[in-house]
VEXLO-266381 format. One line per field, with one value per residue (C-alpha): residue number from 1; residue in three letters; chain; x negated, y negated, z. Coordinates in Angstrom, 1 decimal. Last residue first. Layout:
REM residues N
k	(NUM_...) .
r	(ALA_...) .
c	(A_...) .
east	(X_...) .
north	(Y_...) .
up	(Z_...) .
END
This chain:
REM residues 326
k	(326_325_324_323_322_321_320_319_318_317_316_315_314_313_312_311_310_309_308_307_306_305_304_303_302_301_300_299_298_297_296_295_294_293_292_291_290_289_288_287_286_285_284_283_282_281_280_279_278_277_276_275_274_273_272_271_270_269_268_267_266_265_264_263_262_261_260_259_258_257_256_255_254_253_252_251_250_249_248_247_246_245_244_243_242_241_240_239_238_237_236_235_234_233_232_231_230_229_228_227_226_225_224_223_222_221_220_219_218_217_216_215_214_213_212_211_210_209_208_207_206_205_204_203_202_201_200_199_198_197_196_195_194_193_192_191_190_189_188_187_186_185_184_183_182_181_180_179_178_177_176_175_174_173_172_171_170_169_168_167_166_165_164_163_162_161_160_159_158_157_156_155_154_153_152_151_150_149_148_147_146_145_144_143_142_141_140_139_138_137_136_135_134_133_132_131_130_129_128_127_126_125_124_123_122_121_120_119_118_117_116_115_114_113_112_111_110_109_108_107_106_105_104_103_102_101_100_99_98_97_96_95_94_93_92_91_90_89_88_87_86_85_84_83_82_81_80_79_78_77_76_75_74_73_72_71_70_69_68_67_66_65_64_63_62_61_60_59_58_57_56_55_54_53_52_51_50_49_48_47_46_45_44_43_42_41_40_39_38_37_36_35_34_33_32_31_30_29_28_27_26_25_24_23_22_21_20_19_18_17_16_15_14_13_12_11_10_9_8_7_6_5_4_3_2_1) .
r	(UNK_UNK_UNK_UNK_UNK_UNK_UNK_UNK_UNK_UNK_UNK_UNK_UNK_UNK_UNK_UNK_UNK_UNK_UNK_UNK_UNK_UNK_UNK_UNK_UNK_UNK_UNK_UNK_UNK_UNK_UNK_UNK_UNK_UNK_UNK_UNK_UNK_UNK_UNK_UNK_UNK_UNK_UNK_UNK_UNK_UNK_UNK_UNK_UNK_UNK_UNK_UNK_UNK_UNK_UNK_UNK_UNK_UNK_UNK_UNK_UNK_UNK_UNK_UNK_UNK_UNK_UNK_UNK_UNK_UNK_UNK_UNK_UNK_UNK_UNK_UNK_UNK_UNK_UNK_UNK_UNK_UNK_UNK_UNK_UNK_UNK_UNK_UNK_UNK_UNK_UNK_UNK_UNK_UNK_UNK_UNK_UNK_UNK_UNK_UNK_UNK_UNK_UNK_UNK_UNK_UNK_UNK_UNK_UNK_UNK_UNK_UNK_UNK_UNK_UNK_UNK_UNK_UNK_UNK_UNK_UNK_UNK_UNK_UNK_UNK_UNK_UNK_UNK_UNK_UNK_UNK_UNK_UNK_UNK_UNK_UNK_UNK_UNK_UNK_UNK_UNK_UNK_UNK_UNK_UNK_UNK_UNK_UNK_UNK_UNK_UNK_UNK_UNK_UNK_UNK_UNK_UNK_UNK_UNK_UNK_UNK_UNK_UNK_UNK_UNK_UNK_UNK_UNK_UNK_UNK_UNK_UNK_UNK_UNK_UNK_UNK_UNK_UNK_UNK_UNK_UNK_UNK_UNK_UNK_UNK_UNK_UNK_UNK_UNK_UNK_UNK_UNK_UNK_UNK_UNK_UNK_UNK_UNK_UNK_UNK_UNK_UNK_UNK_UNK_UNK_UNK_UNK_UNK_UNK_UNK_UNK_UNK_UNK_UNK_UNK_UNK_UNK_UNK_UNK_UNK_UNK_UNK_UNK_UNK_UNK_UNK_UNK_UNK_UNK_UNK_UNK_UNK_UNK_UNK_UNK_UNK_UNK_UNK_UNK_UNK_UNK_UNK_UNK_UNK_UNK_UNK_UNK_UNK_UNK_UNK_UNK_UNK_UNK_UNK_UNK_UNK_UNK_UNK_UNK_UNK_UNK_UNK_UNK_UNK_UNK_UNK_UNK_UNK_UNK_UNK_UNK_UNK_UNK_UNK_UNK_UNK_UNK_UNK_UNK_UNK_UNK_UNK_UNK_UNK_UNK_UNK_UNK_UNK_UNK_UNK_UNK_UNK_UNK_UNK_UNK_UNK_UNK_UNK_UNK_UNK_UNK_UNK_UNK_UNK_UNK_UNK_UNK_UNK_UNK_UNK_UNK_UNK_UNK_UNK_UNK_UNK_UNK_UNK_UNK_UNK_UNK_UNK_UNK_UNK_UNK_UNK) .
c	(A_A_A_A_A_A_A_A_A_A_A_A_A_A_A_A_A_A_A_A_A_A_A_A_A_A_A_A_A_A_A_A_A_A_A_A_A_A_A_A_A_A_A_A_A_A_A_A_A_A_A_A_A_A_A_A_A_A_A_A_A_A_A_A_A_A_A_A_A_A_A_A_A_A_A_A_A_A_A_A_A_A_A_A_A_A_A_A_A_A_A_A_A_A_A_A_A_A_A_A_A_A_A_A_A_A_A_A_A_A_A_A_A_A_A_A_A_A_A_A_A_A_A_A_A_A_A_A_A_A_A_A_A_A_A_A_A_A_A_A_A_A_A_A_A_A_A_A_A_A_A_A_A_A_A_A_A_A_A_A_A_A_A_A_A_A_A_A_A_A_A_A_A_A_A_A_A_A_A_A_A_A_A_A_A_A_A_A_A_A_A_A_A_A_A_A_A_A_A_A_A_A_A_A_A_A_A_A_A_A_A_A_A_A_A_A_A_A_A_A_A_A_A_A_A_A_A_A_A_A_A_A_A_A_A_A_A_A_A_A_A_A_A_A_A_A_A_A_A_A_A_A_A_A_A_A_A_A_A_A_A_A_A_A_A_A_A_A_A_A_A_A_A_A_A_A_A_A_A_A_A_A_A_A_A_A_A_A_A_A_A_A_A_A_A_A_A_A_A_A_A_A_A_A_A_A_A_A_A_A_A_A_A_A_A_A_A_A_A_A_A_A_A_A_A_A) .
east	(10.0_8.0_8.2_7.5_5.2_2.1_4.0_0.8_-1.0_-2.8_-4.4_-6.5_-10.4_-10.0_-7.9_-10.8_-13.3_-10.5_-10.8_-14.4_-15.1_-11.9_-13.4_-16.8_-15.0_-12.4_-16.0_-15.8_-17.4_-15.1_-16.0_-14.3_-16.2_-12.9_-10.7_-12.8_-12.8_-9.4_-8.5_-10.2_-8.7_-6.5_-4.0_-3.5_0.3_2.0_4.6_7.1_9.7_13.0_14.3_13.7_15.2_12.5_10.9_10.0_12.8_12.0_9.1_6.7_4.0_0.2_-2.3_-4.7_-8.1_-10.2_-10.1_-11.4_-13.4_-11.6_-7.9_-9.1_-10.3_-7.5_-4.8_-6.3_-6.1_-2.3_-1.4_-2.7_-5.8_-6.6_-9.1_-8.9_-9.8_-6.9_-6.3_-3.8_-3.3_-0.7_-1.2_0.0_-3.3_-5.9_-8.4_-8.8_-10.8_-11.8_-8.0_-8.4_-11.9_-9.7_-7.2_-9.8_-12.0_-8.6_-8.3_-11.8_-11.7_-8.3_-9.7_-8.2_-6.5_-4.6_-2.4_-1.4_2.1_1.6_1.9_5.5_6.4_3.8_4.1_0.6_-0.3_-1.9_-4.0_-2.1_-3.7_-6.6_-4.7_-1.4_-2.8_-5.1_-2.2_0.3_-2.3_-3.3_0.5_2.0_5.2_1.9_1.2_-1.9_-4.8_-7.9_-7.8_-5.1_-4.0_-2.4_-2.0_-2.7_-0.7_-1.5_0.5_-0.6_1.6_0.4_4.1_4.7_8.2_10.1_7.1_5.7_8.5_10.3_7.0_7.7_11.3_10.1_7.9_10.1_12.8_10.0_9.3_13.2_13.6_10.0_11.7_15.5_13.4_12.6_12.7_10.8_8.5_7.4_3.3_1.6_0.0_-2.5_-1.3_-4.4_-2.2_0.9_4.6_3.4_5.9_7.5_5.8_7.0_5.6_2.0_3.1_3.4_1.9_2.4_-0.5_0.3_-2.1_-2.4_0.8_2.9_4.9_8.1_6.9_5.5_8.4_10.6_8.1_8.1_11.7_12.1_9.5_11.8_15.0_13.4_11.3_13.6_16.8_17.0_14.8_17.1_20.0_19.1_18.7_19.3_17.1_14.6_13.9_12.2_10.4_8.7_7.5_9.7_7.7_5.3_2.1_2.3_-1.3_-0.5_-3.4_-3.6_-1.6_-0.9_2.6_3.6_4.7_7.3_9.0_9.3_10.7_13.2_13.8_14.7_13.9_10.1_11.1_8.9_6.1_2.6_-0.2_-3.4_-6.3_-10.0_-9.8_-8.7_-11.7_-14.5_-11.6_-12.3_-9.2_-6.6_-4.0_-4.1_-2.6_0.7_1.1_3.7_5.3_7.3_10.8_9.9_8.5_7.3_3.7_2.3_-0.8_-2.5_-6.1_-8.7_-11.1_-15.1_-15.2_-15.5_-11.9_-10.4_-12.0_-9.9_-6.9_-7.2_-7.7_-4.4_-2.7_-3.2_-1.5_0.3_0.3_-0.5_2.4_2.5_-1.0_-1.5_-4.6_-6.6_-9.6_-12.7) .
north	(-6.4_-8.6_-8.5_-12.4_-13.5_-13.3_-15.2_-14.9_-17.6_-19.4_-16.0_-16.5_-17.0_-14.4_-12.3_-12.0_-10.5_-8.2_-6.7_-6.7_-5.0_-2.4_-1.3_-0.9_1.3_3.1_4.4_2.8_4.2_6.5_8.8_8.3_9.9_11.5_14.7_17.0_14.2_12.9_16.4_17.5_14.3_15.7_13.7_13.6_11.7_13.1_12.0_10.3_8.3_8.9_11.7_9.7_6.4_3.6_2.3_-1.5_-2.7_-0.6_-2.7_-0.1_-1.9_-2.2_-3.5_-6.1_-6.4_-4.8_-8.0_-7.9_-4.7_-2.9_-3.7_-2.5_1.0_0.9_0.5_3.0_5.8_4.6_4.8_8.2_8.7_10.8_11.8_13.3_9.8_10.2_8.5_11.4_11.7_13.1_14.2_13.7_11.9_12.4_14.5_11.4_10.1_5.9_5.0_7.8_5.9_2.5_3.3_4.8_1.8_0.1_2.2_2.7_-1.6_-1.4_0.7_3.9_4.9_8.7_8.2_10.0_9.4_9.5_5.3_5.1_1.0_-1.8_-4.8_-6.4_-6.9_-10.0_-12.5_-12.6_-14.4_-12.0_-8.5_-9.8_-10.5_-7.3_-5.1_-5.9_-6.4_-2.8_-1.6_-3.0_-5.6_-8.0_-8.0_-7.2_-10.4_-8.2_-4.4_-1.3_1.3_3.9_6.8_6.1_8.6_7.8_9.0_9.1_8.3_9.1_9.2_12.6_12.1_14.6_16.0_12.4_10.5_13.0_12.9_8.9_9.7_12.3_9.5_6.8_8.8_10.0_6.3_5.4_8.4_6.8_3.6_4.9_6.5_10.1_11.4_14.5_15.9_19.2_19.5_20.1_17.7_18.2_17.5_18.6_19.7_21.7_20.5_16.8_14.3_13.1_13.6_10.8_8.2_9.0_6.6_6.3_3.8_4.7_4.2_4.1_4.7_4.1_1.8_3.3_-0.1_1.6_4.2_2.2_-0.2_2.8_3.4_-0.2_-0.3_3.0_1.7_-1.3_1.0_3.1_0.9_-2.3_-1.5_1.2_-0.6_-3.9_-1.6_0.2_-3.3_-2.5_0.7_-0.3_-3.4_-1.1_0.7_-2.0_-1.3_-3.2_-2.4_-3.6_-1.5_-0.7_-0.6_-0.7_0.1_-1.2_-4.3_-5.7_-6.4_-4.6_-7.8_-8.9_-5.4_-6.2_-9.5_-7.7_-4.9_-7.6_-5.7_-5.7_-9.6_-12.4_-14.7_-13.7_-15.3_-14.4_-14.0_-15.3_-18.8_-16.8_-15.2_-18.0_-20.1_-18.0_-15.7_-17.4_-18.0_-14.2_-13.6_-14.6_-16.5_-19.0_-20.4_-22.9_-21.5_-17.9_-15.3_-12.0_-11.9_-10.0_-10.6_-9.9_-8.9_-8.6_-6.3_-7.2_-5.6_-8.6_-9.3_-5.4_-6.2_-9.2_-7.4_-4.2_-7.0_-8.9_-5.6_-4.1_-6.7_-8.6_-10.9_-8.5_-6.6_-5.5_-5.4_-5.3_-4.4_-5.8_-3.3_-4.9) .
up	(10.4_12.5_15.6_16.5_19.4_17.1_14.1_11.9_9.4_12.3_13.5_10.1_10.8_14.3_11.9_9.1_12.3_13.2_10.0_9.2_12.8_12.0_9.1_10.1_13.3_11.0_8.7_5.6_2.4_1.6_-1.9_-5.3_-8.2_-9.6_-9.9_-7.0_-4.7_-5.4_-4.7_-1.4_0.0_2.6_4.7_8.5_9.0_12.4_14.1_11.1_13.2_11.4_13.6_16.9_15.3_15.4_18.5_18.2_19.9_23.2_23.3_25.3_27.1_26.3_28.9_28.5_30.3_27.6_25.5_21.6_20.9_24.1_22.4_19.1_20.4_22.8_20.1_18.1_20.7_21.5_17.8_17.2_14.8_12.1_9.9_6.1_5.0_2.6_-0.9_-2.2_-5.8_-7.8_-11.3_-14.4_-15.6_-13.1_-15.3_-17.8_-14.9_-14.3_-13.1_-10.4_-9.6_-9.6_-7.3_-4.6_-4.8_-3.8_-0.9_0.1_-0.2_2.0_4.9_4.8_8.0_8.3_11.4_14.6_16.0_20.2_20.9_20.4_20.3_20.7_22.8_24.1_27.4_30.1_27.9_24.5_21.3_20.4_21.4_19.9_16.6_16.7_17.6_15.0_12.5_13.0_13.0_9.6_9.9_10.6_7.4_6.0_4.9_6.2_6.4_6.8_4.2_5.6_3.3_-0.2_-2.9_-6.5_-8.8_-12.3_-15.4_-18.9_-20.5_-22.4_-22.6_-20.4_-18.3_-17.6_-17.4_-15.3_-12.8_-12.6_-11.4_-8.9_-7.6_-7.5_-5.8_-3.5_-2.5_-2.6_0.6_1.9_2.5_3.5_6.2_7.2_3.4_3.4_0.5_0.6_1.1_-2.3_-2.5_0.6_4.4_6.4_8.0_8.1_8.5_8.9_9.3_6.3_3.4_1.6_4.1_2.2_0.0_-4.0_-6.1_-9.8_-12.0_-15.6_-18.4_-22.4_-22.6_-25.6_-26.0_-25.3_-23.2_-20.6_-20.6_-19.8_-17.4_-15.6_-15.5_-13.8_-11.4_-10.3_-10.4_-7.9_-6.0_-6.0_-6.7_-4.2_-1.4_-1.9_-1.6_1.9_3.6_7.2_8.1_5.1_7.1_9.9_6.8_5.7_2.3_-0.5_-4.1_-6.5_-6.6_-10.1_-11.8_-15.4_-18.0_-21.6_-21.5_-25.3_-24.2_-20.6_-19.0_-21.6_-20.5_-16.8_-18.1_-20.1_-17.2_-14.5_-11.2_-11.3_-10.6_-12.3_-12.5_-14.4_-13.7_-15.7_-13.4_-14.6_-13.0_-9.8_-9.3_-9.7_-7.2_-4.5_-3.7_-0.8_-3.6_-4.6_-1.0_-2.5_-5.6_-4.3_-7.4_-5.1_-6.0_-6.6_-9.5_-7.7_-9.3_-11.9_-12.0_-15.7_-15.6_-18.2_-16.6_-15.8_-12.4_-10.8_-12.1_-11.2_-7.4_-7.2_-8.5_-6.5_-3.2_-4.1_-5.0_-1.4_0.5_-1.7_-4.6_-7.0_-6.8_-10.4_-11.8_-15.6_-17.4_-20.7_-20.8_-21.9) .
END
């Protein structure tokens, strides 16, 4: 039974990954951002039979000593802790550099020091920027179209350097747009669903033309685990993608039709990103992950949205529907 560390375990993907690892029999240490009320984020909503098998480790990935302590005795590290909201990165660049780049550097230095067997660095499809060609494979140029994406590029490159310079056994895991139960309203699908469930006449969105490659969170989590199970993935950058795309406008219509077809969509100026920063098209190639692992997506967009909408109906009170969350 492997001892694994999940950083960012209280977050959206991190909590789902933690739950799946426990179910598979792993000994899981969950690195959760320290806070004054000892909140463990989304881990708190997991069934008790799962929670009792999780070792909670409070800390901050920006703290080098605390990170080192968290890696002691660990075989695998899934590093998901990050600041991820693109709009907030426009006004808080220092925080993104400190958390996403320096936090990743702390993980890498600690892993090198304690000889961790495998290190999985979570990247983002945003590092590719607007597609120069599709489907986007792992050789696609990287473009820092937002401060967030720039810091993720920095984290990816410092990770690559630790593999090439010091033989730290890293893998850069690059999920495309993940959605599902528990996701923050900063993301587009929760934004659409919560408004559609609450509003009677209209919902507010930003630009409707960009396309995204959407992946249900259970498929993304399975991608992490299958990548971890294969030695062929060491030193590689690997997309987790559906190889399909849908525009934000089309996506909104699919969701609205399932909840309230009478709703209309209104463009909200404050939700628009700077023109050169908006990623117009994301369509990921999944050839590499299919070749190197046993991963295959199990959820169609329709199936994933049905499960997601059902969860939001039961948990709508957790969201501030009238606010634009950045």
